[in-house]
C-alpha positions as CSV (number, residue, x, y, z in Angstrom):
1,X,-13.3,10.6,-23.1
2,X,-10.8,10.1,-25.2
3,X,-10.7,12.4,-28.5
4,X,-7.2,9.4,-29.9
5,X,-5.7,12.9,-31.4
6,X,-2.7,11.8,-34.0
7,X,-0.6,14.4,-35.6
8,X,1.2,14.4,-38.7
9,X,4.0,12.4,-38.8
10,X,7.4,14.3,-39.7
11,X,8.3,15.1,-43.3
12,X,10.3,12.6,-45.2
13,X,9.0,9.7,-42.6
14,X,7.4,7.0,-44.1
15,X,7.1,5.2,-41.5
16,X,7.0,5.0,-37.9
17,X,9.9,3.0,-36.4
18,X,7.9,1.4,-33.7
19,X,4.2,0.8,-34.5
20,X,1.6,-0.6,-31.3
21,X,-1.7,-0.9,-32.3
22,X,-5.0,-2.0,-29.8
23,X,-2.4,-3.1,-27.4
24,X,-4.3,-5.1,-24.8
25,X,-3.0,-6.5,-21.4
26,X,-4.9,-7.7,-18.3
27,X,-3.8,-8.9,-14.8
28,X,-5.7,-10.4,-12.3
29,X,-9.1,-8.4,-11.5
30,X,-7.4,-5.1,-13.9
31,X,-7.1,-4.4,-17.6
32,X,-3.8,-2.7,-17.7
33,X,-4.0,-1.5,-21.2
34,X,-7.3,-1.4,-22.9
35,X,-7.0,-1.1,-27.2
36,X,-3.8,1.2,-26.8
37,X,-2.1,2.6,-30.0
38,X,1.5,3.8,-29.7
39,X,4.4,4.6,-32.3
40,X,7.7,6.4,-32.1
41,X,9.4,8.0,-35.4
42,X,13.4,8.3,-36.1
43,X,15.3,11.2,-34.6
44,X,12.4,12.3,-32.4
45,X,11.9,12.3,-29.0
46,X,8.7,11.1,-27.6
47,X,7.1,11.9,-24.5
48,X,4.8,8.9,-22.8
49,X,2.6,10.9,-20.2
50,X,0.1,10.0,-17.6
51,X,-0.5,9.4,-13.7
52,X,1.0,6.5,-12.2
53,X,-1.4,3.6,-13.1
54,X,-2.1,5.2,-16.1
55,X,-0.3,2.5,-18.2
56,X,3.1,4.3,-18.7
57,X,5.5,1.4,-17.0
58,X,3.0,-1.3,-18.3
59,X,3.2,0.1,-22.0
60,X,7.3,-0.1,-22.1
61,X,6.8,-3.7,-20.4
62,X,5.0,-5.0,-23.5
63,X,7.2,-3.3,-26.0
64,X,10.5,-4.4,-24.2
65,X,9.4,-8.1,-23.8
66,X,8.7,-8.2,-20.0
67,X,5.2,-8.6,-20.6
68,X,3.2,-10.9,-22.7
69,X,0.4,-8.7,-24.6
70,X,-3.3,-10.6,-24.8
71,X,-4.4,-8.5,-27.9
72,X,-3.0,-6.2,-30.6
73,X,0.5,-5.8,-32.7
74,X,3.7,-4.6,-32.4
75,X,6.3,-3.7,-35.6
76,X,9.1,-2.9,-35.3
77,X,10.8,-1.0,-38.5
78,X,7.4,-2.0,-40.3
79,X,7.7,-5.9,-39.3
80,X,5.4,-7.6,-36.9
81,X,7.2,-8.8,-34.0
82,X,6.8,-10.4,-30.4
83,X,8.9,-10.3,-28.0
84,X,9.4,-12.7,-24.9
85,X,12.0,-11.1,-23.1
86,X,14.2,-7.9,-22.3
87,X,17.3,-9.8,-24.3
88,X,15.3,-10.3,-27.6
89,X,14.1,-6.7,-27.5
90,X,17.8,-5.3,-27.2
91,X,19.1,-7.6,-29.7
92,X,16.1,-6.3,-32.1
93,X,17.8,-2.5,-30.9
94,X,15.8,-1.7,-28.3
95,X,17.1,-0.8,-25.3
96,X,16.2,0.8,-21.9
97,X,18.0,3.0,-19.3
98,X,16.3,2.8,-15.7
99,X,16.0,5.9,-12.9
100,X,18.0,3.6,-11.1
101,X,20.9,2.6,-13.2
102,X,21.3,-1.0,-13.3
103,X,25.1,-1.8,-14.3
104,X,27.9,-3.0,-11.9
105,X,29.8,-0.3,-9.6
106,X,32.2,-2.5,-8.8
107,X,33.7,-2.7,-12.6
108,X,35.1,-0.2,-14.8
109,X,33.8,2.0,-17.2
110,X,34.7,-0.2,-20.2
111,X,33.4,-3.4,-18.4
112,X,30.1,-1.5,-18.1
113,X,29.9,-0.8,-21.5
114,X,30.6,-3.3,-23.4
115,X,29.8,-6.3,-20.7
116,X,29.1,-9.7,-22.4
117,X,30.5,-8.2,-25.8
118,X,33.4,-8.0,-25.1
119,X,37.0,-8.4,-27.4
120,X,38.7,-11.5,-27.1
121,X,42.2,-12.6,-28.0
122,X,43.3,-15.9,-27.2
123,X,40.3,-17.0,-25.6
124,X,40.6,-14.2,-23.0
125,X,39.2,-10.5,-22.9
126,X,41.5,-8.0,-24.9
127,X,41.2,-5.6,-22.1
128,X,43.5,-3.0,-24.1
129,X,40.7,-3.4,-27.0
130,X,37.9,-2.8,-24.6
131,X,39.0,0.2,-23.6
132,X,39.5,1.5,-26.9
133,X,35.9,1.1,-28.1
134,X,34.8,1.9,-24.8
135,X,36.6,5.3,-25.1
136,X,35.4,5.4,-29.0
137,X,32.0,5.4,-27.7
138,X,32.0,7.7,-25.4
139,X,34.0,10.5,-27.6
140,X,31.3,9.7,-30.0
141,X,28.8,11.5,-27.5
142,X,31.3,13.5,-26.1
143,X,32.0,12.1,-22.9
144,X,35.5,12.9,-21.3
145,X,35.6,9.6,-19.0
146,X,38.5,7.2,-18.7
147,X,36.9,4.0,-19.5
148,X,39.3,2.2,-17.5
149,X,37.9,4.1,-14.1
150,X,35.8,2.6,-12.0
151,X,32.3,3.3,-12.4
152,X,31.3,3.4,-9.0
153,X,33.6,6.5,-8.5
154,X,31.3,8.5,-10.3
155,X,28.3,10.1,-9.8
156,X,25.1,9.4,-10.7
157,X,24.6,11.8,-13.5
158,X,27.8,9.9,-15.2
159,X,26.8,6.5,-14.2
160,X,23.4,6.8,-16.0
161,X,25.6,8.4,-18.8
162,X,27.3,5.7,-18.9
163,X,24.2,3.5,-19.2
164,X,23.1,5.2,-22.5
165,X,26.5,4.5,-23.7
166,X,26.4,0.9,-23.1
167,X,22.4,1.2,-24.7
168,X,23.9,3.3,-27.8
169,X,26.5,0.6,-28.1
170,X,24.1,-2.0,-29.3
171,X,23.3,0.0,-32.1
172,X,20.0,0.5,-30.3
173,X,17.6,2.2,-32.8
174,X,15.3,2.6,-30.2
175,X,16.3,4.3,-26.7
176,X,13.7,4.5,-23.8
177,X,15.4,6.8,-20.6
178,X,12.7,5.8,-17.3
179,X,12.6,9.3,-15.2
180,X,16.6,9.9,-15.9
181,X,16.3,13.5,-14.8
182,X,14.9,12.8,-11.5
183,X,18.4,12.6,-9.2
184,X,20.3,15.3,-11.4
185,X,21.1,19.3,-11.0
186,X,20.7,21.6,-13.5
187,X,23.7,21.1,-14.8
188,X,23.5,17.4,-15.2
189,X,20.0,17.7,-16.9
190,X,21.7,20.0,-19.3
191,X,24.3,17.8,-20.5
192,X,22.1,14.6,-20.6
193,X,19.9,16.6,-22.9
194,X,22.6,17.8,-25.4
195,X,23.8,13.6,-25.6
196,X,19.8,13.1,-25.8
197,X,19.8,16.3,-28.7
198,X,23.2,14.5,-30.4
199,X,21.0,10.9,-30.2
200,X,18.2,12.5,-32.3
201,X,20.1,14.1,-35.2
202,X,21.8,10.8,-35.4
203,X,17.8,9.0,-36.1
204,X,17.9,7.5,-32.5
205,X,13.8,7.3,-31.7
206,X,13.7,8.2,-28.0
207,X,10.9,7.7,-25.0
208,X,11.7,10.6,-22.9
209,X,9.7,9.6,-19.4
210,X,9.7,12.6,-17.0
211,X,7.0,13.8,-14.3
212,X,8.9,17.1,-14.6
213,X,6.8,19.2,-17.0
214,X,9.3,21.7,-17.6
215,X,12.1,19.0,-18.5
216,X,9.1,17.3,-21.2
217,X,8.1,20.5,-23.0
218,X,12.2,21.4,-23.3
219,X,13.4,18.3,-24.9
220,X,10.0,15.9,-26.8
221,X,9.0,16.4,-29.7
222,X,5.7,14.5,-29.4
223,X,3.2,13.3,-26.5
224,X,1.3,10.5,-26.1
225,X,-1.1,10.6,-23.1
226,X,-2.5,7.9,-21.1
227,X,-5.5,7.6,-18.4
228,X,-6.8,4.5,-16.9
229,X,-5.1,2.3,-19.2
230,X,-6.7,4.1,-22.3
231,X,-4.8,6.1,-25.0
232,X,-6.2,9.8,-23.8
233,X,-4.6,10.9,-27.7
234,X,-1.1,11.7,-29.3
235,X,0.1,15.4,-29.8
236,X,2.9,18.0,-31.3
237,X,4.3,19.3,-28.0
238,X,4.2,22.9,-29.1
239,X,0.2,22.3,-30.3
240,X,-0.7,21.2,-26.3
241,X,-0.4,23.8,-23.7
242,X,0.7,22.7,-20.2
243,X,-2.3,23.3,-18.7
244,X,-4.3,20.7,-21.2
245,X,-2.1,18.1,-20.3
246,X,-2.6,17.9,-16.8
247,X,-6.5,18.2,-17.9
248,X,-5.8,15.6,-20.1
249,X,-3.7,13.5,-17.7
250,X,-6.0,13.3,-14.8
251,X,-9.1,14.1,-16.1
252,X,-10.6,16.2,-14.0
253,X,-9.8,19.9,-11.9
254,X,-7.5,19.7,-9.5
255,X,-7.0,22.3,-6.5
256,X,-4.8,25.1,-7.8
257,X,-1.7,25.7,-6.8
258,X,-3.0,28.8,-5.5
259,X,-5.4,27.2,-3.1
260,X,-3.0,25.5,-1.7
261,X,-0.3,28.4,-1.2
262,X,-3.1,30.1,0.0
263,X,-4.3,27.8,3.3
264,X,-0.1,27.8,4.4
265,X,-0.7,31.6,4.6
266,X,-3.8,31.4,6.6
267,X,-2.1,29.0,8.5
268,X,0.3,31.3,9.5
269,X,-1.7,34.5,10.1
270,X,-3.5,31.9,12.6
271,X,-0.6,30.4,14.2
272,X,-0.2,32.9,17.1
273,X,2.6,32.1,18.9
274,X,4.0,28.4,17.3
275,X,5.2,26.4,20.5
276,X,8.2,24.6,19.6
277,X,8.5,21.1,19.2
278,X,12.3,20.1,18.1
279,X,15.3,22.4,18.8
280,X,18.7,21.0,17.5
281,X,21.5,22.9,18.2
282,X,25.2,22.2,16.5
283,X,24.2,18.5,15.1
284,X,26.5,17.6,12.8
285,X,28.0,14.8,11.5
286,X,32.5,14.4,10.0
287,X,32.7,14.5,6.5
288,X,28.8,14.3,6.2
289,X,27.6,18.0,7.4
290,X,29.1,20.9,9.3
291,X,27.2,21.6,12.7
292,X,23.8,23.0,12.2
293,X,21.0,24.7,14.8
294,X,17.2,23.9,13.7
295,X,14.2,24.6,14.9
296,X,10.9,23.0,14.0
297,X,7.8,24.2,15.7
298,X,4.3,22.3,16.1
299,X,2.3,23.1,12.8
300,X,5.1,24.0,11.1
301,X,6.4,22.6,7.2
302,X,10.7,23.7,7.0
303,X,11.6,23.3,3.8
304,X,14.9,22.2,3.0
305,X,16.4,24.2,0.2
306,X,20.0,23.4,-2.0
307,X,21.9,21.4,-4.7
308,X,22.5,18.1,-4.8
309,X,25.1,17.1,-2.4
310,X,24.4,20.4,-0.2
311,X,23.7,18.7,3.2
312,X,20.0,18.8,3.0
313,X,19.3,14.9,3.3
314,X,22.4,14.6,5.1
315,X,20.7,16.9,8.1
316,X,17.1,15.5,7.7
317,X,18.6,11.9,8.7
318,X,20.6,13.1,11.3
319,X,17.1,14.3,12.4
320,X,15.2,11.4,11.9
321,X,17.9,8.9,13.7
322,X,19.1,7.3,10.6
323,X,22.3,8.7,11.0
324,X,24.7,9.3,14.1
325,X,25.4,12.7,15.0
326,X,28.6,13.6,16.9
327,X,28.5,17.0,17.6
328,X,25.5,18.9,19.3
329,X,21.9,18.3,21.3
330,X,18.5,17.9,20.1
331,X,15.5,18.7,22.5
332,X,11.9,17.4,21.9
333,X,8.9,19.3,23.9
334,X,11.8,21.0,26.2
335,X,13.7,17.4,27.1
336,X,17.2,16.1,25.8
337,X,16.4,13.9,23.2
338,X,18.7,10.7,22.0
339,X,18.0,9.7,18.2
340,X,21.0,7.7,17.4
341,X,18.4,5.4,15.4
342,X,15.3,5.0,13.9
343,X,13.5,3.2,16.4
344,X,14.9,6.1,19.1
345,X,13.7,9.0,17.0
346,X,10.0,7.0,16.7
347,X,9.9,6.9,20.2
348,X,10.0,10.3,20.3
349,X,6.9,10.5,17.5
350,X,10.0,11.8,15.1
351,X,9.4,9.3,11.3
352,X,11.9,9.9,8.9
353,X,10.5,9.1,5.0
354,X,13.5,8.1,2.7
355,X,14.2,9.9,-0.8
356,X,15.1,6.1,-2.1
357,X,11.9,4.4,-1.5
358,X,13.4,1.4,-3.0
359,X,15.9,0.9,-0.8
360,X,15.0,2.1,2.2
361,X,11.3,2.4,1.7
362,X,9.0,0.3,0.6
363,X,9.7,-3.5,0.7
364,X,8.1,-4.7,-2.5
365,X,7.4,-8.3,-1.8
366,X,5.1,-7.6,1.0
367,X,1.2,-6.5,0.6
368,X,0.0,-3.2,1.4
369,X,-1.5,-4.7,4.8
370,X,2.0,-5.6,5.8
371,X,4.0,-2.2,4.7
372,X,1.4,-0.1,6.3
373,X,1.7,-1.7,9.7
374,X,5.7,-2.1,9.3
375,X,6.7,0.4,11.3
376,X,3.8,0.7,13.9
377,X,4.9,-3.3,14.1
378,X,8.8,-2.5,14.6
379,X,7.7,0.3,17.3
380,X,5.4,-2.3,19.5
381,X,7.7,-5.4,19.5
382,X,8.2,-8.5,17.2
383,X,7.1,-10.4,20.8
384,X,3.2,-8.5,20.4
385,X,1.8,-8.6,17.1
386,X,-0.6,-6.6,16.0
387,X,-4.1,-8.5,15.7
388,X,-5.3,-9.4,12.3
389,X,-8.5,-7.2,12.8
390,X,-7.0,-3.9,13.9
391,X,-4.2,-4.4,10.4
392,X,-7.3,-4.8,8.4
393,X,-8.9,-1.5,9.9
394,X,-5.7,0.7,9.7
395,X,-5.0,-0.5,6.2
396,X,-8.5,0.3,5.2
397,X,-8.4,3.6,6.7
398,X,-5.3,4.9,4.8
399,X,-5.7,3.2,1.4
400,X,-9.1,5.4,2.1
401,X,-7.3,8.5,3.2
402,X,-4.8,8.2,0.6
403,X,-6.6,6.8,-2.3
404,X,-4.4,4.1,-2.6
405,X,-5.0,2.3,-5.9
406,X,-5.7,-0.6,-6.6
407,X,-7.9,0.0,-3.1
408,X,-6.7,-3.6,-2.2
409,X,-4.8,-4.2,1.2
410,X,-3.4,-7.7,-0.3
411,X,-2.3,-6.2,-3.6
412,X,1.9,-7.0,-3.2
413,X,3.5,-3.5,-3.2
414,X,5.9,-4.2,-6.5
415,X,2.6,-4.3,-8.6
416,X,1.8,-0.5,-8.1
417,X,2.7,2.6,-9.4
418,X,5.6,4.5,-8.3
419,X,2.8,7.1,-7.0
420,X,1.0,4.5,-5.4
421,X,4.1,2.8,-3.5
422,X,5.0,6.5,-2.1
423,X,1.3,7.0,-0.3
424,X,1.9,2.9,0.9
425,X,5.2,4.2,2.3
426,X,3.0,7.5,3.7
427,X,0.4,5.8,5.3
428,X,3.2,3.6,7.4
429,X,4.9,7.1,8.6
430,X,1.2,8.1,9.7
431,X,0.2,5.0,11.4
432,X,2.9,5.5,14.5
433,X,0.9,9.3,14.6
434,X,4.3,11.1,14.5
435,X,4.7,14.7,15.7
436,X,7.6,15.5,13.2
437,X,7.3,13.7,9.8
438,X,10.5,13.9,7.3
439,X,10.0,14.3,4.2
440,X,12.9,13.7,1.9
441,X,11.7,13.7,-1.9
442,X,7.8,13.0,-1.1
443,X,7.1,13.5,-5.2
444,X,9.8,12.7,-6.7
445,X,9.5,10.6,-10.0
446,X,5.7,10.6,-9.3
447,X,2.9,12.0,-11.7
448,X,1.1,15.4,-11.5
449,X,-2.1,13.8,-10.0
450,X,-0.6,12.0,-7.1
451,X,1.7,14.9,-6.4
452,X,-1.0,17.1,-5.3
453,X,-2.6,15.0,-3.2
454,X,0.3,14.3,-1.2
455,X,1.1,18.4,-1.3
456,X,-2.4,18.8,0.1
457,X,-2.0,16.4,2.6
458,X,0.8,18.2,4.0
459,X,-0.7,21.1,4.5
460,X,-3.4,19.3,6.0
461,X,-1.1,17.3,8.4
462,X,0.3,21.1,9.1
463,X,-3.0,22.5,9.6
464,X,-3.8,19.4,12.3
465,X,-0.5,20.6,14.4
466,X,2.2,18.3,12.6
467,X,5.5,19.5,12.3
468,X,7.2,18.8,8.9
469,X,10.4,18.9,7.5
470,X,10.0,18.8,3.9
471,X,12.7,18.0,1.4
472,X,12.3,18.7,-2.7
473,X,14.8,19.7,-5.8
474,X,11.9,21.7,-6.7
475,X,12.3,24.6,-5.2
476,X,8.4,26.0,-6.6
477,X,7.0,22.8,-4.5
478,X,9.1,24.1,-1.7
479,X,8.3,27.4,-1.8
480,X,4.3,26.8,-1.9
481,X,4.6,24.5,1.2
482,X,6.8,25.8,3.7
483,X,6.3,28.1,6.6
484,X,10.2,28.8,6.4
485,X,12.6,27.5,4.6
486,X,16.2,26.8,5.4
487,X,19.5,27.1,2.6
488,X,21.6,24.6,2.6
489,X,24.9,25.2,0.2
490,X,28.1,23.4,0.4
491,X,27.2,20.9,3.5
492,X,26.6,24.0,5.7
493,X,23.6,25.9,6.3
494,X,23.7,29.2,5.0
495,X,19.9,31.0,5.7
496,X,17.1,30.5,7.6
497,X,14.2,32.1,6.9
498,X,10.5,32.6,6.8
499,X,8.6,32.4,3.4
500,X,6.9,36.0,3.2
501,X,8.3,37.1,0.1
502,X,10.7,34.4,-1.3
503,X,10.9,34.0,-4.7
504,X,12.2,30.9,-6.8
505,X,15.2,33.5,-8.3
506,X,16.0,34.5,-4.7
507,X,16.5,31.2,-3.3
508,X,18.4,30.4,-6.2
509,X,20.3,33.7,-5.3
510,X,20.8,32.2,-1.7
511,X,21.5,29.1,-3.1
512,X,24.4,30.4,-5.2
513,X,26.1,32.7,-2.6
514,X,24.7,32.1,0.3
515,X,24.4,35.9,1.5
516,X,21.1,35.4,3.7
517,X,20.3,35.3,7.2
518,X,21.8,32.8,9.1
519,X,19.8,33.1,11.7
520,X,17.7,29.8,14.1
521,X,14.2,31.8,12.3
522,X,12.5,30.8,14.9
523,X,10.1,34.0,13.8
524,X,7.0,32.9,11.5
């Protein structure tokens, strides 16, 4: 049920810089947007909220010229516009910085900022003037970065700030930031927010798309909520309680976080003497992570906590056979195990789900069915194809079990929302019937409804005897789901503790100074 709330415009602002009215877009069999209206004001940060599949990406693509609208109007600066490409939108002053930085790491910072607009002298690029102009843009944003340095030599956070610098250099009136903080730590988020506030003060209208509610409430002035391709309403951020926002996004009650936590605690109480599934001793990889001991029991969720670069992903990749260990041993069910390739890991029923679902996860061009059966087919061997009937049964079973939308096994995965792509990836690994499932950032960049469904799935898998390694930058999530937590810092294990009286503050203290009990953590 929509309330179409529309709070007043900011004082002294005569008109929105962007105003989309009654926008509708349909794809074969799907009404992606149904008479949605949306507006942005100069000097405001606006967040577009909704579950995956709510229509957020479609609306942004309609604004930036990726999709042609079926009906409705778009006005920019009070004038009706119709963009048929992102280049047209960019020329009009609408620039987008995506979650995956779409710059060229093999070029310099200056070359990326000025790409396509390089100053020339006698027919050739004037490198000195190009770097001087790039330095001026960087200094305007308060960034101390050498314009001549290679973009790829900088952290992802700096690369995203360079992408923003490029966007601003084209005189953007509207800046769209798509999940800009998904791979940033707290200090990097603070730096990004400093720049956003600076741009806001200069009159730029900023669309901030994020699934981190804390960040949305910290930076956004205004929210627009979509659900199932329809407008729910527009709200001033201070006027909308977080619980009310969640209810408007999902349109129903969701299982409370306390319910999940209680199920984890109940499982601990009923566990008795758990069976060890995997014991790794002294596994490490030179230049990646120092030797570490890890024990994982059947029916246990082991959370890996630490800052980006702490070594948490590196250990997970060693356990999943993605990267080769160069020290230590692994024992699975009392038998020595070689986990030097993903296929070797799968043969021992260990499955790894990467944090980078685009590069190491789903195959965009394939269907939902093809993606789900991919690992099972690889494990079976390509000369023994899975019968079509069995593929259909598997796909339909996991589509229903994981609530994948649309519920169409022939849907091409690239057309699914991020949350549904993540569910397809989980279905692929569940199809091989693993006994240990390693999940690296399984809820990053997806909406709160899909996040709750995945968290409930993890708890259910553990209740049914599966071991789970769970990595998340959100410490509350790690604490909520884990029976035991391994803390990493500076690519070393600094603590391995039962999750009994741990809090976010105590976990942060361990991450900061590492004064924990660095034992094997076999007790529960």
